C-alpha positions, 0 to 999 in steps of 0.5 A: 129352930132350936130356939123355936122348939125351946120356946115352945117347950117353955110355953107348953109348960106355962100352959100346963101350969096355968090349967093347974092354976099354978100361976107363978110357974105359968108366968115364969115359963111364959117369960122364959119362952118370950126370952128364947123366941118371941115369935113362937111365944107371941103365937101361943101367948096370944091364944091364951090371952084371947081365951082369957078375954073371951072367958071374961066377956062370956062369964063377966067374971075372971078367976084369980089365976087368969087375972094374975096371969094376964096382968103379968104377961099381957103387957109384954104381949102388946109390946111384942106385937107392936115391935113386930108390926112396926118392923123392928122384929118384922113379920111377913104379912099378906096372903098368897094361895101359892105360898100358902099351899107350898108352905103347908105341903112342903115346908111344914116337915110333913105335918100337914101330910099326916091326915091321920094325925089331924083326924085323931087330933080332931077326935080328941078335941072333945076331951081337951080344955077349951083353951086348946080350942082357942089356940087352934082357932087363933093360930089357923086364922093367923095363917090367913094374914101372916106369911109364916104359915108353916111356923104357925101350923108347926107350933100348934100343940096338936099332940094334946088332943092327939094323945087324948084321941088315942086314949078314946079309941077302942083298945083293939084300934089303939095299937094299929093306930099307934103303929101307923103313927110310928111308920109315918114318923119313920118315913118322914125321918128318912125323907128329912135326909134325902142325900143320905138315904135318897129319900122315901116317897110317900 
């Protein structure tokens, strides 16, 4: 799990540098993410490449930073996906309603249970880069064919539109919403140590 979080940190930095058109650093952090956790990297990298391909199909042109980024990271992505689906680094395939529901309600560490978090994330999407939309969409669609639903959900960068959503709120609403987030975080933290604190039911 530590490798997964480290990989996410690296690919988020890569994403930030790509949006700032600092392609060299974006490529470097993408490779660091790949080397630390190929699955987390493939999910987010896949969303980035899908966005770049869609951008080209719609605009019939591609900015230099997107072209360079895809040139250096596209081939590793293809090779990584081939390795996964050949079973060398296996990924569980298939859809099961029972498995899907148990993963999003139990195994996602309460992320799915935080309705306010999702609501504020959707609210903040209008201020988010279009690249974030594609990462969201590709990750959610992937849950319908891949068995690692909780990982796909946890890895989505919800904090970006959530932060923008909080900033969009009226100043009188912002503090109460942030307080609710803190309360929810404390409850979920206590729930993660049931044997020490006997759990907190929500």
